[in-house]
N, C-alpha and C positions, 0 to 999 in steps of 0.2 A: 134833192140832188146828191150826187155821190161826191165823196172826198177826192181831192186831187191825187193823181198817181205818183206825185213827186213831192219831195220835201220842199222844193222850190215852189213859189207861188207866182202866178202870172199877174202882172199889173192889172188892176181892175178885175180881180179874180171873180169869175162866175157872174159877170155882169150880163144883163139881158141882151140878147142878140138884137141887132137892128131890125131884123125881120121877125115880127111877133109870132109867126107861125112855127118857129123853132125855139127850143130851149136847150141850153147847154147842159149836158149830163156828165161829161167826163173831160178832164184836161190831163195831158201827159206831156212832159218835157222830153224832147229828143235832143241828145247831145251829139252833134255831127262829128265831134272829135273823139267820141267814146267808141267802144267796141260794138255797140248795138247797131244793126242796120235799120233804116227807116221802115222797111217792111215789117220787121219784128215789132217796132214801136206801134205801128198802125194796128197790127193784129192784137196786141195787148190792149190798146185803147178800145177797139171794137168789142173785145171779150169783156172788158170791164163794163161797157155800156149794156151789153146783153146779159151780164151776170153769169157768165160761163167761163170755163177754162179756155185759154188761148188755143188749145188743141181742138176745141169744138167749133172754132170759127173756120168753116169750110165752104159754105155755100152762100153766095157765089164765091169762087176762088178770087182772092184779092187781085191777082194778076189779070183777071178778065175785066176788072173795073178800072184799074189805074196802073200805070207804069211807075211803080214806086222807085225803082232804080233811076229812071229818068228824072223824076221829081227830085230825088236826093242829089243827083248830079247838078241839076239846074239851080236848086236853092242853096246847096251846101258844098258843092264840088270844088275842085281846084280853082283858084282865082277868087274865091269868095271867103272873106274873113268875117268875123263877128260884126265888124263895123260896116260892112257892105252888104250884109244879108238882108235883103228886102224882098218883099213879094209874098204872095199868098196863093195857094192852090186849094181849090175846093172841089169836092166830088161827093157823089152819093154812093153809099154802100148799103144795100138792102133798104131798111126804113130810116137809116141814119144819114146825116150830112156831116162830112168831115172837112175840117179846115186845117191845113198845114201852113204855119206862118214861118217867115224867114228867120225869126228869132228862136225857132226850135219848138214852139208850142204846137201841139196837136189838140184840137178841140173837136169834140163829138157832140152833135146836136140830135135831138129827137123831135118829132112833130109835137107841137103843143097840144094837138088834138088826141094824143095817144090815150089819155085817161078819160076821154069822152067829154060831154058838155058839162 
């Protein structure tokens, strides 16, 4: 497994996913009060999972898979504070499953079958 992308660690760091068909390979913390947009954090998390530069994350374009701005507004937008941020959005990007949690954690999973039997 890869090291977390942040100095912060998520509670129950890198625990097995409930669905045994997937294993977590990357975690990255998104700070909704910081300067980075959710789209950027997602691209960096995907790039880390793929072992490539964020500039190489092109296909499919992220905007064709998820409305990251809409998710950012829903989970972290006006009227949501750290104490009220709840919810999870999950989606598939290429061979990965991504989970965006209301506490700011972005988790990237790959199929447990990736390495074969």
